[in-house]
Structures are given as structure tokens and as C-alpha cells.
C-alpha positions as CSV (number, residue, x, y, z in Angstrom):
1,X,8.6,-36.4,-206.7
2,X,6.1,-36.3,-203.8
3,X,6.4,-34.3,-200.6
4,X,7.7,-37.3,-198.6
5,X,10.5,-37.9,-201.0
6,X,11.4,-34.2,-201.0
7,X,11.5,-34.3,-197.2
8,X,13.8,-37.4,-197.2
9,X,16.2,-35.7,-199.6
10,X,16.1,-32.5,-197.5
11,X,16.8,-34.5,-194.3
12,X,19.7,-36.3,-196.1
13,X,21.2,-33.1,-197.4
14,X,21.0,-31.5,-193.9
15,X,22.6,-34.6,-192.3
16,X,25.5,-34.4,-194.8
17,X,26.0,-30.7,-194.2
18,X,26.1,-31.4,-190.4
19,X,28.6,-34.3,-190.9
20,X,30.9,-32.0,-192.9
21,X,30.7,-29.3,-190.3
22,X,31.6,-31.8,-187.6
23,X,34.6,-33.2,-189.5
24,X,35.7,-29.7,-190.6
25,X,36.0,-28.5,-187.0
26,X,39.3,-30.5,-186.7
27,X,40.5,-30.2,-190.3
28,X,43.3,-27.7,-190.9
29,X,45.4,-26.3,-193.7
30,X,49.1,-27.3,-193.8
31,X,51.2,-24.9,-195.9
32,X,54.7,-26.3,-196.2
33,X,55.5,-26.3,-200.0
34,X,55.6,-23.9,-202.9
35,X,52.7,-25.6,-204.6
36,X,49.1,-26.2,-203.3
37,X,48.9,-26.7,-199.5
38,X,47.6,-30.0,-198.1
39,X,45.3,-30.6,-195.2
40,X,45.8,-32.0,-191.8
41,X,43.8,-33.3,-188.8
42,X,44.0,-32.6,-185.1
43,X,45.5,-35.7,-183.3
44,X,46.2,-34.3,-179.8
45,X,46.2,-30.9,-178.0
46,X,49.2,-29.5,-179.9
47,X,49.7,-32.2,-182.6
48,X,48.5,-32.3,-186.2
49,X,48.7,-35.4,-188.5
50,X,49.1,-34.6,-192.2
51,X,50.4,-36.1,-195.5
52,X,54.2,-36.4,-195.5
53,X,54.6,-35.7,-199.2
54,X,53.1,-32.2,-198.5
55,X,56.1,-31.2,-196.3
56,X,58.8,-29.9,-198.5
57,X,60.3,-27.1,-196.4
58,X,61.2,-26.5,-192.8
59,X,59.0,-23.4,-192.5
60,X,55.5,-24.9,-191.8
61,X,52.3,-22.8,-191.4
62,X,49.1,-24.3,-190.0
63,X,45.8,-22.5,-190.5
64,X,43.1,-23.5,-188.0
65,X,39.4,-23.8,-188.9
66,X,38.8,-20.3,-187.4
67,X,41.4,-18.7,-189.6
68,X,44.1,-18.3,-187.0
69,X,47.7,-19.1,-188.2
70,X,50.2,-21.1,-186.3
71,X,53.8,-22.1,-186.8
72,X,54.6,-25.8,-186.7
73,X,57.6,-28.2,-186.8
74,X,57.7,-31.8,-188.1
75,X,58.5,-34.1,-185.2
76,X,58.3,-37.4,-187.1
77,X,57.5,-39.0,-190.5
78,X,56.5,-42.4,-191.8
79,X,57.0,-42.7,-195.6
80,X,55.4,-46.2,-195.6
81,X,52.0,-44.5,-194.8
82,X,52.8,-41.0,-196.2
83,X,52.0,-39.6,-192.7
84,X,53.9,-36.9,-190.8
85,X,53.2,-35.5,-187.3
86,X,53.5,-31.8,-186.6
87,X,53.9,-30.0,-183.3
88,X,51.8,-26.7,-183.5
89,X,53.0,-23.7,-181.5
90,X,50.9,-21.2,-179.7
91,X,48.0,-23.2,-178.3
92,X,45.8,-26.2,-178.7
93,X,44.2,-27.5,-181.9
94,X,40.8,-29.1,-182.2
95,X,41.0,-32.9,-182.1
96,X,39.4,-35.1,-184.7
97,X,36.6,-37.4,-183.6
98,X,37.1,-40.9,-184.8
99,X,34.4,-43.5,-185.7
100,X,33.9,-46.4,-183.4
101,X,32.7,-48.7,-186.2
102,X,34.8,-50.5,-188.8
103,X,34.4,-49.2,-192.4
104,X,32.5,-51.3,-194.8
105,X,32.5,-51.7,-198.6
106,X,29.5,-49.8,-200.0
107,X,29.4,-47.4,-197.0
108,X,28.5,-43.8,-197.8
109,X,31.5,-41.5,-197.0
110,X,32.8,-37.9,-197.5
111,X,36.3,-36.8,-198.1
112,X,37.2,-33.4,-196.6
113,X,40.0,-31.0,-197.3
114,X,41.0,-27.5,-196.4
115,X,43.6,-26.6,-199.0
116,X,43.2,-22.9,-199.0
117,X,41.5,-19.8,-197.6
118,X,38.1,-20.6,-199.2
119,X,37.3,-22.9,-196.3
120,X,36.3,-26.5,-196.1
121,X,35.7,-28.6,-199.2
122,X,33.9,-32.0,-199.4
123,X,33.4,-34.8,-201.9
124,X,30.8,-37.6,-201.6
125,X,31.2,-41.2,-202.6
126,X,31.2,-44.8,-201.3
127,X,33.9,-47.2,-200.1
128,X,34.7,-49.4,-203.1
129,X,37.3,-51.7,-201.5
130,X,39.2,-52.4,-198.3
131,X,42.5,-54.3,-198.7
132,X,46.1,-54.8,-197.8
133,X,48.9,-55.3,-197.4
134,X,50.1,-53.1,-200.2
135,X,53.8,-52.6,-201.2
136,X,54.4,-49.0,-202.1
137,X,56.6,-48.0,-205.1
138,X,59.6,-47.2,-202.9
139,X,59.6,-50.4,-200.9
140,X,57.5,-49.5,-197.9
141,X,54.4,-51.5,-196.7
142,X,50.9,-50.3,-196.1
143,X,49.3,-52.9,-193.9
144,X,45.7,-51.9,-194.8
145,X,44.0,-49.3,-197.0
146,X,40.6,-48.0,-198.0
147,X,39.7,-47.3,-201.6
148,X,36.8,-45.0,-202.4
149,X,35.2,-43.4,-205.5
150,X,35.2,-39.9,-204.0
151,X,37.0,-37.2,-206.0
152,X,40.2,-36.2,-204.1
153,X,40.7,-32.6,-205.2
154,X,44.1,-30.9,-204.9
155,X,45.1,-30.4,-201.3
156,X,42.8,-33.1,-199.9
157,X,45.8,-35.3,-198.9
158,X,46.1,-35.3,-195.1
159,X,42.4,-34.6,-194.7
160,X,39.9,-37.0,-193.2
161,X,37.5,-39.5,-194.7
162,X,34.3,-39.3,-192.6
163,X,31.1,-41.2,-192.2
164,X,27.6,-39.7,-192.4
165,X,27.9,-38.8,-188.7
166,X,31.0,-36.7,-189.3
167,X,33.4,-39.1,-187.5
168,X,36.7,-40.1,-189.1
169,X,37.2,-43.4,-190.8
170,X,40.7,-42.6,-192.1
171,X,43.2,-40.1,-193.4
172,X,43.4,-39.5,-197.2
173,X,46.6,-39.5,-199.3
174,X,47.5,-39.3,-203.0
175,X,51.2,-39.7,-202.3
176,X,51.5,-43.5,-202.0
177,X,50.3,-45.3,-205.1
178,X,49.8,-42.6,-207.7
179,X,46.1,-42.8,-206.9
180,X,44.1,-41.6,-203.9
181,X,43.9,-44.0,-201.0
182,X,42.8,-43.7,-197.3
183,X,44.8,-44.9,-194.3
184,X,42.3,-46.5,-191.9
185,X,42.0,-44.3,-188.8
186,X,43.2,-47.0,-186.3
187,X,46.4,-47.5,-188.4
188,X,46.9,-43.7,-188.7
189,X,46.5,-43.2,-185.0
190,X,49.0,-46.0,-184.2
191,X,51.5,-44.3,-186.5
192,X,50.8,-40.9,-184.9
193,X,51.3,-42.4,-181.4
194,X,54.7,-43.9,-182.5
195,X,55.8,-40.6,-184.1
196,X,54.9,-38.7,-181.0
197,X,56.8,-41.1,-178.9
198,X,59.9,-41.8,-181.0
199,X,59.8,-39.6,-184.1
200,X,59.7,-42.7,-186.3
201,X,57.8,-45.9,-186.8
202,X,59.8,-49.1,-186.1
203,X,58.0,-51.9,-188.1
204,X,58.8,-55.4,-187.2
205,X,58.1,-58.3,-189.5
206,X,58.0,-62.1,-189.3
207,X,58.3,-62.8,-193.0
208,X,55.0,-64.7,-193.4
209,X,52.1,-64.3,-195.7
210,X,48.8,-65.1,-194.1
211,X,45.1,-65.2,-194.5
212,X,42.4,-65.2,-191.8
213,X,40.6,-68.5,-191.5
214,X,37.9,-69.9,-189.2
215,X,38.9,-72.4,-186.5
216,X,37.3,-75.8,-186.4
217,X,35.7,-76.9,-183.1
218,X,38.5,-79.4,-182.4
219,X,41.1,-76.6,-183.0
220,X,39.3,-74.2,-180.6
221,X,39.3,-77.1,-178.1
222,X,43.0,-77.5,-178.5
223,X,43.5,-73.9,-177.7
224,X,41.4,-74.1,-174.6
225,X,39.6,-70.8,-175.4
226,X,36.8,-69.4,-177.4
227,X,38.7,-68.0,-180.4
228,X,36.9,-68.0,-183.7
229,X,39.7,-67.3,-186.2
230,X,43.4,-67.5,-186.8
231,X,46.0,-66.6,-189.4
232,X,46.8,-69.4,-191.9
233,X,50.5,-69.1,-193.0
234,X,50.4,-69.5,-196.8
235,X,54.0,-68.4,-197.5
236,X,57.3,-67.8,-195.7
237,X,60.0,-65.3,-197.1
238,X,63.5,-66.6,-197.6
239,X,66.1,-65.5,-195.0
240,X,63.3,-64.0,-192.8
241,X,62.8,-64.4,-189.1
242,X,60.0,-67.0,-189.8
243,X,62.4,-68.9,-192.2
244,X,64.9,-69.2,-189.4
245,X,62.3,-70.5,-186.9
246,X,60.2,-73.6,-186.7
247,X,57.2,-72.0,-188.4
248,X,55.8,-73.9,-191.4
249,X,53.5,-73.2,-194.3
250,X,50.1,-74.6,-193.2
251,X,50.5,-73.5,-189.5
252,X,47.7,-71.4,-188.2
253,X,49.0,-68.5,-186.1
254,X,46.7,-68.0,-183.1
255,X,48.5,-65.9,-180.6
256,X,51.5,-63.5,-180.3
257,X,53.1,-63.0,-176.9
258,X,50.2,-64.7,-175.2
259,X,47.5,-62.6,-176.8
260,X,45.1,-64.0,-179.4
261,X,45.5,-63.0,-183.0
262,X,42.6,-63.3,-185.4
263,X,43.4,-61.0,-188.4
264,X,46.5,-59.5,-190.2
265,X,45.9,-56.0,-188.9
266,X,45.9,-57.2,-185.4
267,X,49.2,-58.9,-185.9
268,X,50.7,-55.9,-187.6
269,X,49.8,-53.7,-184.7
270,X,51.7,-56.1,-182.3
271,X,54.8,-55.8,-184.5
272,X,55.3,-52.0,-184.0
273,X,57.7,-50.4,-181.5
274,X,59.7,-52.0,-178.8
275,X,59.1,-55.6,-179.9
276,X,61.4,-55.1,-182.9
277,X,64.6,-57.1,-182.3
278,X,63.2,-59.0,-179.4
279,X,62.6,-62.7,-179.0
280,X,58.9,-63.5,-178.9
281,X,56.6,-66.4,-178.4
282,X,54.2,-67.3,-181.2
283,X,51.4,-69.8,-180.7
284,X,50.4,-71.9,-183.7
285,X,48.1,-74.8,-184.5
286,X,49.7,-77.6,-186.6
287,X,46.7,-79.7,-187.5
288,X,44.9,-79.9,-184.2
289,X,48.0,-79.7,-182.1
290,X,48.9,-76.5,-180.3
291,X,52.6,-75.6,-180.5
292,X,54.8,-72.7,-179.3
293,X,57.5,-71.3,-181.6
294,X,60.2,-68.8,-180.5
295,X,61.7,-66.3,-183.0
296,X,63.3,-62.9,-183.1
297,X,61.2,-60.1,-184.7
298,X,63.0,-58.5,-187.6
299,X,62.8,-54.8,-188.7
300,X,61.8,-53.7,-192.1
301,X,64.6,-51.3,-193.3
302,X,63.5,-47.9,-194.8
303,X,64.4,-47.4,-198.4
304,X,66.9,-44.7,-199.4
305,X,65.4,-41.1,-199.4
306,X,65.4,-40.9,-203.2
307,X,63.4,-44.1,-203.3
308,X,60.6,-42.6,-201.2
309,X,59.3,-40.8,-204.2
310,X,58.1,-42.5,-207.4
311,X,59.9,-39.8,-209.3
312,X,63.5,-39.3,-210.5
313,X,65.5,-37.0,-208.1
314,X,62.6,-36.4,-205.6
315,X,59.2,-34.9,-205.9
316,X,60.0,-32.3,-208.6
317,X,62.2,-34.3,-211.0
318,X,59.6,-36.1,-213.2
319,X,58.3,-39.7,-213.3
320,X,60.8,-42.5,-212.9
321,X,58.5,-45.4,-213.6
322,X,54.9,-46.5,-213.9
323,X,53.5,-48.3,-210.9
324,X,50.6,-50.7,-211.1
325,X,48.1,-50.6,-208.2
326,X,47.3,-53.9,-206.5
327,X,43.9,-54.4,-208.2
328,X,45.4,-54.1,-211.7
329,X,46.1,-57.2,-213.9
330,X,49.4,-58.9,-213.2
331,X,49.7,-57.7,-209.6
332,X,51.2,-60.4,-207.4
333,X,51.5,-60.4,-203.6
């Protein structure tokens, strides 16, 4: 290895260490169970986002990056994403910096955790897949997920997945699918916002299965605007809001409440919060004709508490069933 190669490796190593330090500045320890603590990230001045499955008792202790200990209370939880929001007492917490670019398959990433008094821990890898929606074992829905080949050590749940600049791409969890996954940061932040506001996440649904497709020139002309993509409806659930409306398989959904929609994540973000139970206007293309359909947004019910864990009798009672991840043979959406 010549000097130039050694210098490049040294520069890369230094950049990785700087990225870890940047992400570590807002990564905390969350001690709320008898077993190994989990990690958390600063969301707002006195709020920490962490992994819901790591909260097993009311007495919650948060350890900041500088070693100071604070008491905290859980103000909301969302089992569908395995996220919980804590209010930390006694002063502000450092806020996580988030990436302004979308994650990409093949991107170099680092998973961070602060599960104990030894300090920050890190694991290096790449993004191996980005997918969704994913139905979790207890009936919830994860609209989007990131899968990586990093090693998620014990206590990494609730910690951030960061890019090589130290900015967060998502929040890690091992409590959803029996394997480690990452909740994309935009989705995690939307959940945190809802939990801060209402203590829960109200998730609306239309009952459609869609895929993003490009719009033909004639279709863009029918819309009267420069919109590149829409959501092709490939399936409609029985007895769903969509089934009770004039929506049809083959329609291309192009707008929701007057705002253009180009991908499934965009639509999911519109279906959270106050819109649940409300009559809404959905714009579709049927062939090259623009149509408007009215329907009432439904709400996905939460499963019973015992169904939120893929174990019998809760998190300590042993496995109830084996669950196959969505990339395994036989998985059907």
C-alpha cells in the first residue's frame, strides 16, 4: 500500500470518527427495564424519542452524553413503529441533526447506540434495502423501512442510523420484525410530532394498494400541472373506505385534498391525525380523464396489548409464533 492509499484510509477513518462524534452528541441512554437499556435520540428541547419495546416500567432514567442523569416520563407510544416519546425533566437535551437527503441503497451508514456507561458504540455497514409497507406481527403497519447489514448490538434500538456526515437517516429498532430495521427519519419525526401533540398516532387508511407510476404527457395535460408521477391503484380491500367509494382498480391517484401525491409515503403522511374520520376529496385519473372522488378516511384500529408483542403473554413469556420477514419466500402483500 503506497502513501497515497494510506492517506486516503486515514482521511476516511477520521471522517467516520467525526461522524460518530456528531451523531453521538444527541444519542442518550434510556434505562426503563430490568434487562439491557436501550438508546434514544433528542427530538426537541425536553423530548427524547426511543424504542417503545425498551420501556417496561414507569420509572425511566435517561443518561445524557455528558453523563448527567435525568428522570423521564413516557408521554406517548406508537407500537406500529416501535417508537415512544419521553419528556425529560430538569433541563434541555441535545437535539439530533437529521439528513436533508433521502437514503439510498448501497449508501455507507453507521448505527449508533449508547446502551451503557461505556459510552457511544458504533457499527458500520451499507443500506441493503428500502421498502414498505410492512405488516408487523401484531397487526400494525410500518409504511416504510430501511434494512442494513450493520450489526445491531444489544441496546442499539432507539439509536440513530447516520450518514458519513453524522446526520440521522433513521431510528433503529429490533422490536418490530424479529430482525433489526430502521424507521426512516421523516417517518420517525412525524410520529414524534403526533405523540407530542396527542400522545398517540391516529392512522387513517383508504384501503388501497398502490404503486408509483410515471404519468404520460396526455395525463399530465389532463391534470393541468407539471406532475411527473401518481399512484396506480392495484388493489382495493373489501369493506374499506375505498370499497365504499367510486375508486376503482386501475385509477391513478394524483392528489389528496387538493395537494399532489406522487409516492406512497407522501400519501401516508397525509393520512395521519385530524383527517381520520373526515370526508376528503381524492383526485384520480381514469384513463386520460380527471375525476374527483369523495370518501371518508377510516382509522386503523390498534391490536390488543398482548398482540403488540410476538411473544406469549408479553415480552417475557417466550415465543408465540415464527414470523417471516417481507423478503422471505412466500411473503405476500
